[in-house]
Structures are given as C-alpha cells and as structure tokens.
VMD Tcl script that draws the C-alpha trace (Angstrom):
set ca {
  {-21.33 16.95 -6.20}
  {-24.13 14.49 -6.99}
  {-23.12 14.51 -10.65}
  {-19.57 13.55 -9.69}
  {-20.77 10.65 -7.54}
  {-23.03 9.32 -10.28}
  {-20.26 9.50 -12.88}
  {-17.85 7.82 -10.46}
  {-20.20 4.89 -9.91}
  {-20.85 4.57 -13.66}
  {-17.11 4.44 -14.32}
  {-16.63 1.92 -11.50}
  {-19.45 -0.24 -12.90}
  {-17.79 -0.07 -16.33}
  {-14.50 -1.28 -14.90}
  {-16.23 -4.16 -13.12}
  {-18.05 -5.09 -16.31}
  {-14.79 -5.16 -18.25}
  {-13.16 -7.35 -15.61}
  {-16.13 -9.71 -15.70}
  {-15.99 -9.95 -19.50}
  {-12.27 -10.60 -19.40}
  {-12.64 -13.52 -17.01}
  {-15.70 -14.84 -18.80}
  {-14.21 -14.98 -22.29}
  {-10.54 -15.59 -21.56}
  {-9.55 -19.12 -20.69}
  {-6.07 -18.02 -19.62}
  {-7.47 -15.39 -17.26}
  {-9.73 -17.95 -15.61}
  {-6.84 -20.40 -15.19}
  {-4.64 -17.72 -13.66}
  {-7.45 -16.61 -11.33}
  {-7.92 -20.19 -10.13}
  {-4.16 -20.49 -9.50}
  {-4.13 -17.24 -7.52}
  {-7.13 -18.33 -5.43}
  {-5.49 -21.69 -4.67}
  {-2.20 -20.01 -3.70}
  {-3.96 -17.55 -1.39}
  {-5.90 -20.34 0.30}
  {-2.75 -22.43 0.79}
  {-0.78 -19.51 2.19}
  {-3.65 -18.49 4.46}
  {-3.91 -22.04 5.79}
  {-0.15 -22.26 6.27}
  {0.11 -18.94 8.06}
  {-2.90 -19.60 10.24}
  {-1.91 -23.13 11.20}
  {1.85 -22.94 11.63}
  {3.08 -19.39 11.99}
  {0.45 -17.67 14.10}
  {-1.46 -20.34 15.99}
  {-0.92 -18.84 19.40}
  {-2.26 -15.42 18.43}
  {-5.28 -16.79 16.61}
  {-6.49 -19.42 19.08}
  {-8.79 -18.13 21.82}
  {-6.91 -18.96 25.03}
  {-7.38 -15.79 27.05}
  {-10.00 -15.01 29.63}
  {-10.87 -11.62 28.19}
  {-10.18 -9.30 25.29}
  {-8.03 -7.07 27.51}
  {-5.86 -10.02 28.56}
  {-5.32 -10.97 24.90}
  {-4.36 -7.40 23.98}
  {-1.85 -7.21 26.84}
  {-0.29 -10.55 25.93}
  {0.12 -9.72 22.24}
  {1.50 -6.26 23.08}
  {4.00 -7.77 25.50}
  {5.16 -10.26 22.86}
  {5.67 -7.49 20.32}
  {7.49 -5.14 22.68}
  {9.75 -7.50 24.64}
  {13.45 -7.47 23.83}
  {14.51 -10.53 21.87}
  {17.73 -12.34 22.66}
  {19.78 -11.74 19.55}
  {23.42 -12.65 19.33}
  {25.85 -10.00 18.20}
  {29.18 -11.34 17.09}
  {30.86 -7.97 16.62}
}
mol new
graphics top color blue
foreach p $ca { graphics top sphere $p radius 0.5 }
foreach p [lrange $ca 0 end-1] q [lrange $ca 1 end] { graphics top cylinder $p $q radius 0.2 }
display resetview
C-alpha cells in the first residue's frame, strides 16, 4: 500500500512539473491562462454583485435564520404562467 501511495505522488508531481514547464515556456499557454483568470474573476464579480447579493450579504441574526430563509426561497412555489 505504501508503495502505491509513493508512486501515486511521484506521478502527480510529474504531471505538475509538466504543467509548470508548459506554462513557463509557452507564450500562448500563458496568454490563455491570463485570459481564463480574467474571465473567472469577471464572472465571479458579476455573479456575486448582481445575481446573488441577497444570499451572500450577512443580513440575518443567526446561522439558523439564514438557513431557513434560503431553504424557504428554494422550496416556495414560483408564480409561473401556463398558457396551455
């Protein structure tokens, strides 16, 4: 079992080393990584600020009150229009 764990970590370290070398020596890979990081940060900021502000801002008296409020919002029946 110990042999398996050691070989697993050696293989994992080899993969990480190859990823590091790829980003170090490839200009295209670095540019794409920067683009991905910028996109993730923009989407995170957008989602946090505009789509989920009420669930992320601390406005409840306790953790239990927050859990009940979020659960109620998820479970309640929405008013959808059926035009059938």
